[in-house]
N, C-alpha and C positions, 0 to 999 in steps of 0.2 A: 668679874664685870663692874672693872674701874667707875665706869661712870652715874653705877647706881649704886654702889656697895656701902657709899655713908647714909643711902637712905634705905637701902631694902635690908643691910646686915641686921641694925635692929630690932626691924621687924620683925626678921627669923628667928632674930634674937627669942623675943616675945613669944609667936607663935610656939618652938620649943619647951619657953616654958608654962607655957597654957596646957598644953600638952601633960607634962613629964605632972606638972602640979594636979592635973583632973579637975581643975581651977571651971567654976560654974560662972563666971562673968563675959553673959554671952555678947554681951551690946560691947564690948570691949575685943571679944574675938571677931565681930563681924568689922567691923573697922580696920582690922591687920586685912580680915579677907577680900575687903573693899580697895583698902590698894593693893593687894597683891593683882585684885580685877583691874587696877587702871593702867597697873604699872602694862599690862600684856599688850591692851589699847596702845600704849603710847610707842612702846618699843616697836621699829617699823625694819619691814623685813624689805630688801635690794637684790632682786631676784641672781642680780652679776657677784653678790657677795660670797664667803666660803661659809657656809652653810654652821659646819665645825665649830666656829669660833664668832658664833653670834649670841652678842649677849645674854638675848633669852632661853641660849642653852641651860649653862651653871643655871640659872633664878629659875627656871622649870627642875631641873635636878638634883634644887636643893627643897623645892620647897613640896613635889608632886608625894616624896614618904609621908609629909607633913599632913595634906590633902586629903593620905588616903585611911590615916590615923584618927579624925577627923569626923572622916562620912561613920566611921565607923562608929563612934562612941556619940554623934548630933546626928543621928541617921534620922532622927524623925525631927528633926529643930528645920519645917521646910524653908529658915531664909538662908539658913548653914548650908543647906544644900542647894538653892538656887543659885546660890554667889560662887562655890565650889566648881556648880555645873557653867556656868556663865565664863568661870575663867576657862575648862577646859574646854568647852564649845569653840568660845573667841579663840583661845592659842590654833587650836582643829585645824578652825578655818581657811582663816588669813593665814598660818605661820607653818602649815605642813611637810615644808618640809625640813624647816628647822627640826621639830618632834617628830621627825618621822620613827626614828630609834625608839621614843618614849610612845609615841599611841599604842600599842599590845597592852602596856599595865595601864592607859588610861580606859581604855574600854576594859577589861577587867574591876578595874573597880568600879566602873559605875554598870558595871552586868551584878557582877556580888550587888552592891547597892541597891539596886534594881529589884533584884531576886525579895532582898527582905521586905525592901518600900516601896511597892512601885511609884513613883512618881515620875512626869512628865519631863519633869524637866533633863530627867538622867536620857530618857530618849532622847533629850536633843544632841547631847553628849555624842551618844553611839553615829547618830544619823548626819554629826558634821561629819564623821569620821567616811562612812559608806555615800556621801558625796563626792568621793574624786575616781576618777577614772583611771588613776593608773596604782596601786598598793602593793608593798611591796606581799611578798606572800607568806612573811611572818604575822603582819597587818592581815590579810585575809582569810588564813584560819584563825586567827581569832574574834574576828568580823560571825565567821563563818557561826563556828561556837558560841560568840554571843545574841547572835540573833535566833540560836535556837530554842537556849535559855525562854529569853525576853517572850519571845512565843508560848512559849509551852507558861511563865509565868500572865503574861496579858490575859490569853484566851483563859484559861486557869479561874483567874478574877472575876470576869467577863461572867461566863458562866455560873461562879456562887451566885456571883451577884443575880444573875436573874434567877436562877433560883426561887430563892431568899423571898424577890421582888414575886415570884408569878404563886406565890404560897397566898401574899397578902392581895394581890389584886390581880383579877382574872383577868385573859386573855380576850382581845376582840377579833380573832383571830386566830383559825384552825394553825401549830405550827408541829410539827414533825419533833416531839421531844426530844433527838436523838440530836436535833440541830438547833433548837432554840437556843438561843446567846442572844440577848440586846445590848447590842450597841451602842445604845444611850444612855444605859446606866455612871455611865463615865469617860463624857464625849471630850474631857481633856487629854485623858490615855489613847479612848480611841482615835482623835487627831493625832498627835504625833509620832502612837504606835502604826497609823499607815502612811501615815507619811513616812519614816523611816525607812518603809517594805517598799513604796514606792522610791524611795530616792535609790537603793542597794537594787533595786530590780534597772531602772534607768542607766545606772554609773556602774555598778559593779555585782553582775547577776550573779558572777559564778560563785557570787560567798552568799547567795541565796539554795535553799533549800526547799526544791520544788514541790514538796507536802505541805512546806507551809503556804506558800500561796494555792494548792488546791485545796485545804482546810478553810483558810479564809474566805475564797469565793465563795464555796457550799451554807457557810454560814452566812453569811452578808445574801445570796438567793434567797434560803427560808423567811428571815427575820428579814427583809424589807417594809414590812409593813407595820415592823414593831419599830422604824427609827424615827424618834418626833423631833427631834429641834434639825436646825438649817447646817450649822457647821458639821453634825454628825453624816447625816443628808449626803451633804459635796466629797467627804470625805472618802466618805463606804462608795457613793458612786460613780467620783474622780479611778478611785482605785481596780473598781470594777473595769469603768469602762478600759481602762487602762491594759486593762491584762486580757479580756475577749481581744480587743486589739495587736496581742502579742501574735497571731495566726500570719498578720500581715508587716511582719516585724522583718527587717533585712541583717539585725545583728543576727549571725549563729547562734550566738548565744541563748534566746527568746527562744531558738527550735521549742526546747523542749518546758515550756511554758507553752506552748503552742500546740504542743501534742497533749498536754493533760488538761485542756483549757477545752477542746476536742472534747475528751473525751466525760466532764463535766456538762458541757451543752449537750451532748446527748442523749447524759440519766437526768441532769435536773434543768436542763432550759424550756420545759414548759413549764415546769415553775415558776421561772423568774421572770418569763413575760405573763403569766398569768397572775404574777405578785404586782406587778410593774404597771398590769393591767387598771386589777381593781385598786392599785393605790393614786391611781390618776383618776378615777372616775370617780372615790367615793372617799378614800382617805386624805390624798394630799392636799396643803394649801396650794396655791397658787405660785409662791417661795419657791417649789419647792423644782417645779417643774422641769427649767431646763437642765438642773441635772441628772434629769430621770431623761431628758429626750436624750442626754447626753449616750446614757446606756443604751437606749432603746436604738440607737441610729448605727452606735460601734455592733450591736448585737445584727443587727440588720444587717449593715454593708460587710460581716465577716462572716458570715452564714447566713445568704441571703435567702438558702432553700430548707432548712429546718428554722429557720423566723416564721416564710409565710404560710410555712404547716400546722406549727403549731397557732401564730394567730390566727386562723382560719380558723381552726376548731374551735377554739377558746370567741373568735369576735362573733362568725357571721353561723354557726351549726350545732353550738350549744347554747342556752339560753340566757345566757348569762346577757346582762341588764336587757333583759326583755319586759321588764315592765315599767322600764324609765325608754330607750331610747329606741328608736325607729332599726329596723333592717336594714331599712337604705341608709343610715346614717352610720350605719355599722358598717357598710361595706364600702363609704368612703372612708369612713378612718381608716382601715383596713389598707389601702390603697393609696393612702400617703402612710402611707409607715414603711410602703415597701421603696418609696422613692427616697434615695440616698445622694442624690446630685447636688443641692442644698441643704445646708444643716441648718439655714434661718429658716425657709422653706416646712424642713423638719419638725423643731423647735411650734414657731406657729402653727401647725398642726394638729399635736398634745395640746396643747393652749386653747385652744378653740374646743375643740372636744372635750375636754375639761371643764367649761365656761357655760357647754352648750349643760352638757351633762348637770350641772348644778345645778341650773336655768330649771331644765327640764322638770328635776327631779324635786326642786322649789314649789314650785307649781305642779306635781303630781300631789306632793302632803296635800296643797289647797283645797283640793279636787276631788282628793281620793274619798271620801264619805258620796261623789255623787256617782263616779265611773271607775272602773277598774285597768282598761282599756289603755294599749299603752299610748303613751302619748306624742301625740302627731305634732305637724304642725300646725293643724286645725286649733292645737288645743292651745300650745303658746302661751296666749293672753287670754284665754277663756274669756269672756263673753263678747272681750275688743275686737274676735274674729271674727264672730257675727255681722259682728257692725262693718267692719273692712270689707266682708265680704258685700252683703247689702249696697253699700258702697260703691265699692267692684264694680259689683252687677247692673246698678243705675247708675251708673257714669258710660259703661259700655253699650245700654241702652239706648243713652243719648244719643250714642256714639253712630249706633248702628241704622237711627232714626236720621241721621245727617247726612251717612253718607246716599240711604237709600233716595233724597231729597234732594241729591246731587244728581245722581244718576237719572235719576227722571228728567230734571232740570237739564242735565244733558242733550239727553234724546231729545227733548222738543226742538231746544236751539240747534241739530242737528235735524230735526223737522225743519224750520221754520227760516237753515238760511243754508245750501247747500254750497251755495253757489261761491260764496270767498273764499280762497283757500287757507288765508287767516286762522279764522272765526274754525273752522273746520280741524288743521293742527293743533290748534291753541283744545278745542277744544280733546283731540286724545290725551294729548297732552294730563289735563286735568281727570280724566276718565282712567289713566293708570296712574295714576298720581291717589283716585278713590281706592283703586283697585290694593294699593298697596293698605294704604290707611282703614279700610274694611277689614282687614286680613288681619295686622296690628291689633283691631279691639278686637275680633273671637281671638286671640290668643291672649286678652287680658283677661277673656274670662277667669274666673276662679273654679277647673273643674279638674277632677282628676290627682287630687294630693295624693289620695291614698293609692296611688300609680303611680312611679317614678318615672316611666314609659310616659302617661302623659307630661310628666313635670318638665321631661327630657323635649316634650315636640313642643311644649307652651316655648320653653327655652329657644331653640332652635327657629321657633317660626317667627318669635320676637327678636329676635337676632335680623334675621331675612330681612322683614319687612319690613324696622323700622329703619334700616337703613336702606330700605330700598323707597321708603319714602323720602327720605329727606337729598335723595341725589336726583329724584323728577322734580320733585322743587327744586334746586339744584340747574333742571333741565329747564324748568321753565323759567329762572331770571334768565340765563342763557339766549334761550327764546327770545325774550324782552327787551335782551341787551340788543340782538342783531337787529329787531326791526324797529323799537325808537331809538338810539342812537345812531348804528350802521346804515341804516333803509333797507337794507334787504331783507324784501316778504318773502322771496319765493325760498324756502328753509326747510323743504318738505327731505333733503337730503337728508338733513341733521339724522330724524327717527334715528334710522336706523342705529345709531351711532346710541342716539339715548337711552334703549332698548338692550347695548353691549353692554353701559357703565353701571346701567342703573337697575338690573335683574345681572347681570357678571360678576360683577364687584361685590353686592350681597354674599351670595349665592359662591365665590372663595372664597370669603371671609368667613362663612360661618359655617364652607366644607374642613378649613386648618380647625376651628373651633371643634369640631365634629372630632379630628382624628383626638385630639386630649380627654381620653379620657373622661367623664362625668368632669365636663363643664360645666354642663350651666344644674345637676343637682338636683333635690328634689324642693327644689324653693322654686321652682317653675315662676310663673309671670310677677312673683314676686321681688 
């Protein structure tokens, strides 16, 4: 390494002396390691040059044995481990072709160090190697062996910490003891471990033991409600979504994972849906909803039949949320969960249901001393609902009186003057406009809130007659234009077209809306 010999030879000598004398000057050692780290970053790799003659290769061949000994003697000094991990990680990420023959040794060092002292920096070293699509056979075998050791170490650590925590902190939700494992206990390790498994699954799935994936998925399914921090939620749910979608993967290497997930969904799928729905309604804050929706979306799109069956049992046929959310709201939410054509709308539906539950459960606590009836739309705003009902009813009564007066007036006008064609034509227009307005007023009456059928009828009536009223008003304007601006007095022939427009267009739009299931919902005239 001629360009760097004058600089690096003394540094390598100092590190060798440090190792041989077993010195304790940690700050001095950190300076040497930082020089190593910066050296790996400044030596560039040209894809066209001979990697066997690259100056980084002899440099790494000289320092890797040193770093191995330093890892063994300074394993519990986090800064030393982080510096060594950074050297290896950068080398494997950006100079992979140069160090391909050294990769198995680097993987071995990081794996043994992690087995003795699990630190997330060491997982990043393995991840840098796993993120390659083309690995030599020796490296593949070493990576597969490493993943088995790392997985056993990580799960054992999380399991032990979970047992210790459960002795001092009671569980909020019942979890099968054989599957109890809290991923939020060590969010740093959970993050880098799951990223490592995801990278291997994506780029080198042949190196990943399917049993590791199945074990992780089952643990996540049963411990969803124990996830406390956003970082852990994102990493666990992203991993779960990726694996669930493996049945749709076009990569033949993923087929074995798809078969395993089929079995897991058949056995544990109902637990996953139940835990996610409990989380959406009772446990998870709003910041979790985007990642939760990714899992539900993956599940419903990959396994629509079991998803529909289990979700219906939990949301509709079981007493789940009976004390808070009305059955019609749960039915609407179920239909939204089964629509996987738009991910943004799917995410919005879950966020809306979560907010609705939060509002209703909060108000239920306020009125729990007065009533034990499940909260309906009438109770959403307590006494304000009765005020709104009184206001709406009074307004509609006034409107109905107005329509009756208009009908009476129209009849009297027709009796007083039956000769003038313009008056007769205008009376007809006003009469049909009044019919539409009358039906709008009736549709606005706050009746039948406890019945989904009545709510749908109100929604249909409002949509049809409000549109019809608008078009009859437009027809009156057109008639005025013909008479006063074009001086065309005889326009009776337009009446049939006015009927087609004012009744036909609202009917068509309302029919289209009715074909879309639950377009109106339980809000009715509100």
